C-alpha positions as CSV (number, residue, x, y, z in Angstrom):
1,M,96.2,141.1,132.4
2,K,94.6,137.6,132.5
3,A,94.0,135.7,129.3
4,M,90.4,136.1,128.1
5,S,88.3,133.0,128.5
6,F,84.9,131.8,129.6
7,E,86.4,129.8,132.5
8,D,84.4,132.0,135.0
9,L,81.2,130.4,133.7
10,R,82.2,126.9,134.7
11,G,79.9,125.5,137.4
12,K,77.5,128.4,137.2
13,V,73.8,127.5,137.3
14,C,71.7,129.0,134.5
15,V,68.0,128.8,133.9
16,I,66.9,129.2,130.3
17,T,63.3,129.5,129.3
18,G,62.5,128.3,125.8
19,G,65.7,126.3,125.8
20,A,64.2,123.4,124.0
21,G,63.6,125.4,120.8
22,V,65.8,125.8,117.8
23,L,67.7,128.9,119.0
24,G,67.4,128.1,122.7
25,S,69.0,124.7,122.3
26,A,72.0,126.2,120.4
27,M,72.5,128.6,123.4
28,V,72.3,125.7,125.8
29,K,75.0,123.8,123.9
30,A,77.2,126.9,124.1
31,M,76.7,127.1,127.8
32,A,77.3,123.4,128.3
33,S,80.5,123.6,126.3
34,V,82.0,125.8,129.0
35,G,80.9,123.6,131.9
36,M,77.8,125.4,133.1
37,K,74.9,123.7,134.8
38,I,71.7,124.3,133.0
39,A,68.0,124.0,133.7
40,I,65.8,124.1,130.5
41,A,62.5,125.5,131.7
42,D,59.8,124.7,129.2
43,I,56.0,124.2,129.2
44,N,56.6,120.8,127.5
45,K,58.6,118.8,130.0
46,E,59.0,115.9,127.7
47,T,60.7,118.0,125.1
48,A,62.8,119.8,127.7
49,D,63.9,116.4,129.2
50,K,64.8,115.0,125.7
51,V,66.9,118.1,124.7
52,A,68.5,118.2,128.2
53,A,69.5,114.5,128.1
54,E,71.1,114.8,124.6
55,I,73.1,117.9,125.5
56,A,74.2,116.5,128.9
57,A,75.5,113.3,127.2
58,E,77.3,115.3,124.5
59,Y,79.0,117.8,126.8
60,H,79.3,115.9,130.1
61,T,77.7,118.5,132.3
62,D,74.5,118.8,134.3
63,V,71.6,119.7,132.1
64,I,68.0,119.1,133.3
65,G,64.5,119.7,132.0
66,V,62.0,121.4,134.3
67,E,58.3,122.0,133.6
68,A,57.5,125.7,133.8
69,N,54.8,128.0,132.3
70,V,56.4,131.4,131.8
71,L,52.9,133.0,132.1
72,D,52.2,131.5,135.5
73,K,54.1,132.7,138.6
74,P,53.3,129.7,140.8
75,S,54.5,127.3,138.1
76,L,57.8,129.3,137.9
77,E,58.1,129.2,141.7
78,N,57.7,125.4,141.7
79,A,60.3,125.2,138.9
80,K,62.8,127.4,140.9
81,K,62.4,125.1,144.0
82,E,63.2,122.0,141.8
83,I,66.2,123.8,140.2
84,N,67.6,124.8,143.6
85,E,67.2,121.3,144.9
86,K,68.9,119.6,141.9
87,L,71.5,122.2,140.7
88,G,71.9,124.8,143.5
89,E,71.5,128.5,143.6
90,I,70.8,130.3,140.3
91,H,73.5,132.6,138.9
92,I,72.2,133.3,135.4
93,L,68.8,133.7,133.7
94,V,68.3,133.6,129.9
95,N,64.8,134.6,128.9
96,G,64.4,132.7,125.6
97,A,60.7,131.9,125.6
98,G,58.8,133.6,122.8
99,G,57.4,133.3,119.3
100,N,54.7,134.4,116.9
101,S,51.4,132.9,115.9
102,P,49.3,133.0,112.7
103,Q,46.5,134.3,114.8
104,A,48.5,137.5,115.4
105,T,49.6,137.9,111.8
106,T,47.9,139.9,109.1
107,K,47.6,138.3,105.7
108,V,48.5,141.4,103.8
109,E,51.5,143.7,104.3
110,Q,49.7,147.0,103.5
111,I,46.1,147.9,103.0
112,T,45.3,148.9,99.4
113,E,42.0,149.9,97.9
114,N,41.5,146.3,96.9
115,D,41.5,145.2,100.5
116,L,38.8,147.5,101.7
117,D,36.2,144.8,101.0
118,K,38.1,142.1,102.9
119,L,39.3,143.8,106.0
120,E,39.5,140.4,107.8
121,D,42.9,140.0,106.0
122,T,44.2,143.2,107.6
123,F,44.9,144.8,110.9
124,Y,41.2,145.2,111.4
125,G,40.7,141.4,111.2
126,L,43.3,140.5,113.9
127,A,41.9,138.2,116.6
128,I,42.5,140.0,119.9
129,E,43.0,136.8,121.7
130,G,45.8,135.9,119.3
131,F,47.4,139.3,119.7
132,D,47.1,139.0,123.5
133,K,48.7,135.5,123.5
134,V,51.7,136.6,121.4
135,Y,52.3,139.8,123.3
136,A,52.0,138.1,126.7
137,L,54.3,135.2,125.7
138,N,57.1,137.5,124.5
139,F,56.8,140.3,127.1
140,K,55.1,139.0,130.2
141,G,56.9,135.7,129.6
142,T,60.2,137.7,130.1
143,L,59.0,139.7,133.1
144,L,57.6,136.9,135.2
145,P,60.6,134.5,135.0
146,T,62.8,137.4,135.9
147,M,60.8,138.1,139.0
148,V,61.2,134.5,140.1
149,F,64.6,133.3,139.0
150,T,66.7,136.3,140.0
151,T,66.0,136.2,143.7
152,D,69.1,134.1,144.4
153,M,71.1,136.7,142.5
154,L,69.6,139.4,144.6
155,K,70.6,137.6,147.8
156,N,74.2,137.0,146.5
157,K,74.4,140.5,145.0
158,K,75.7,139.1,141.7
159,G,74.1,137.7,138.6
160,V,73.2,138.1,134.9
161,V,70.0,138.3,133.0
162,L,70.0,137.9,129.2
163,N,66.8,138.6,127.3
164,I,66.1,137.5,123.8
165,S,64.7,140.4,121.7
166,S,64.5,140.6,117.9
167,M,65.5,143.0,115.1
168,N,61.7,143.5,114.8
169,S,61.9,145.5,117.9
170,Y,63.7,148.3,116.0
171,K,62.0,148.1,112.6
172,P,58.8,146.2,112.9
173,L,58.2,143.8,110.1
174,T,54.9,144.0,108.2
175,K,52.3,141.4,109.2
176,I,53.4,140.8,112.8
177,P,52.4,143.7,115.0
178,A,52.0,141.8,118.3
179,Y,55.4,140.2,118.1
180,S,57.2,143.4,117.1
181,A,55.5,145.4,119.8
182,A,56.3,142.8,122.5
183,K,60.0,142.7,121.5
184,A,60.2,146.5,121.6
185,S,58.8,146.2,125.1
186,V,61.6,143.7,125.9
187,N,64.2,146.2,124.8
188,N,62.7,148.9,127.0
189,F,62.4,146.5,130.0
190,T,66.0,145.4,129.5
191,E,67.1,149.0,129.9
192,W,64.8,149.8,132.8
193,L,65.7,146.6,134.7
194,S,69.5,147.1,134.2
195,V,69.2,150.5,136.0
196,H,67.0,149.1,138.7
197,L,69.4,146.2,139.5
198,A,72.8,147.8,138.8
199,K,73.7,148.6,142.4
200,V,72.9,145.1,143.6
201,G,75.3,143.5,141.2
202,I,72.9,142.1,138.6
203,R,73.6,142.9,134.9
204,V,70.8,142.9,132.4
205,N,71.3,142.8,128.6
206,A,69.7,141.4,125.5
207,I,70.5,139.9,122.2
208,A,68.4,140.9,119.1
209,P,68.6,138.1,116.6
210,G,68.1,139.0,113.0
211,F,66.5,136.5,110.7
212,F,66.7,132.8,111.7
213,I,64.4,130.1,110.5
214,T,62.5,128.7,113.5
215,H,59.4,126.6,114.0
216,Q,57.4,129.8,114.6
217,N,58.3,131.7,111.4
218,R,58.8,128.8,108.9
219,F,55.3,129.3,107.6
220,L,56.1,132.9,106.7
221,V,59.6,132.5,105.1
222,M,59.5,129.1,103.4
223,D,57.4,127.7,100.6
224,E,56.2,124.3,101.9
225,K,55.6,122.9,98.5
226,T,58.9,123.8,96.9
227,G,61.2,124.0,99.9
228,N,62.5,127.4,98.6
229,Y,62.2,130.7,100.2
230,S,58.8,132.3,100.0
231,P,58.7,135.8,98.5
232,R,58.9,137.2,102.0
233,G,61.8,135.0,102.8
234,Q,63.6,136.1,99.7
235,K,63.0,139.7,100.6
236,I,64.6,139.1,104.0
237,V,67.7,137.6,102.4
238,D,67.9,140.4,99.9
239,N,67.9,142.9,102.7
240,T,70.5,141.1,104.8
241,P,74.0,142.2,103.6
242,M,75.4,138.7,104.3
243,G,72.8,137.3,102.0
244,K,71.5,134.5,104.2
245,F,69.5,133.6,107.2
246,G,71.4,133.1,110.5
247,Q,72.3,129.7,111.8
248,P,71.4,128.9,115.4
249,E,75.1,128.6,116.2
250,D,75.6,132.3,115.3
251,L,74.1,133.3,118.6
252,Q,76.6,131.3,120.7
253,G,79.5,133.8,120.8
254,A,77.3,136.7,121.8
255,T,75.6,134.7,124.4
256,L,78.8,133.6,126.2
257,F,80.3,137.0,126.0
258,L,77.3,138.7,127.7
259,L,77.0,136.0,130.4
260,S,80.7,136.0,131.3
261,E,82.8,138.4,133.4
262,I,84.5,139.5,130.1
263,S,81.5,141.9,129.8
264,S,81.4,142.8,133.5
265,F,81.0,146.5,132.8
266,I,78.3,146.1,130.2
267,T,74.6,146.4,131.2
268,G,71.5,147.8,129.6
269,I,72.4,147.1,126.0
270,V,70.8,145.1,123.2
271,V,73.2,143.5,120.8
272,P,72.1,142.8,117.2
273,V,73.1,139.5,115.7
274,D,71.7,140.1,112.3
275,G,74.1,139.7,109.4
276,G,74.2,143.4,108.9
277,Y,70.4,143.9,108.5
278,S,70.3,146.8,110.9
279,A,73.1,148.6,108.9
280,F,71.4,148.3,105.5
281,G,69.2,151.0,104.1
282,G,67.8,148.9,101.3
283,V,69.7,150.6,98.5
């Protein structure tokens, strides 16, 4: 039996959407640390270039920024052409693009009789365009990049797709119906696609982060004036057995495990990285 390592990942080309974000950049660092070549595909090329340059300098591997809109197939096809020219054939895809929006968030957790005169703060007041935007970003923004960036894997009959889901996919949080529904769809799509691609050598799995503070959810879990947790943020910590929010680095081990040949017989699963949240019944 060979010693377990991530050496098989050295030199592999990975595309990661959303790789310039808080969680995505931590995953890029993990991949760079084992010698992978990485393309950070982001709608904001300036940000992607900046993150890529910083990580490339720190880990001495090839990391590039590429402009790509995960909701626009021609944009993704142009990005793939550039990646193939600069880094080579794509071996791995990480679908990290996603996020929530205040437009798709209700102001109240549950409707009470006191809310019946102000339904604009409830489910009934959600802006459909905001709901559509969040759902599309998280679900369609996983489906379309997969259609485009896995074609090299198909040709080579070998590859890995890693989707980024959320613990909201299992137990939807109050206030965020679009995000929760989209991440539940990502779980289902992960299972479906893993079966669809299994016989051509492409594995498909997902990670479901628990609660991490990101740019998208900071407005919900932190009090901007005091810098402390909001009541919602404190409720999350109280219901996470480890008693804290996750750090971006907490995703790195699970990421490398699922990308490497160490997990070669694993496909179609969603791995919680949640500090025990999914195991806790609240009492």
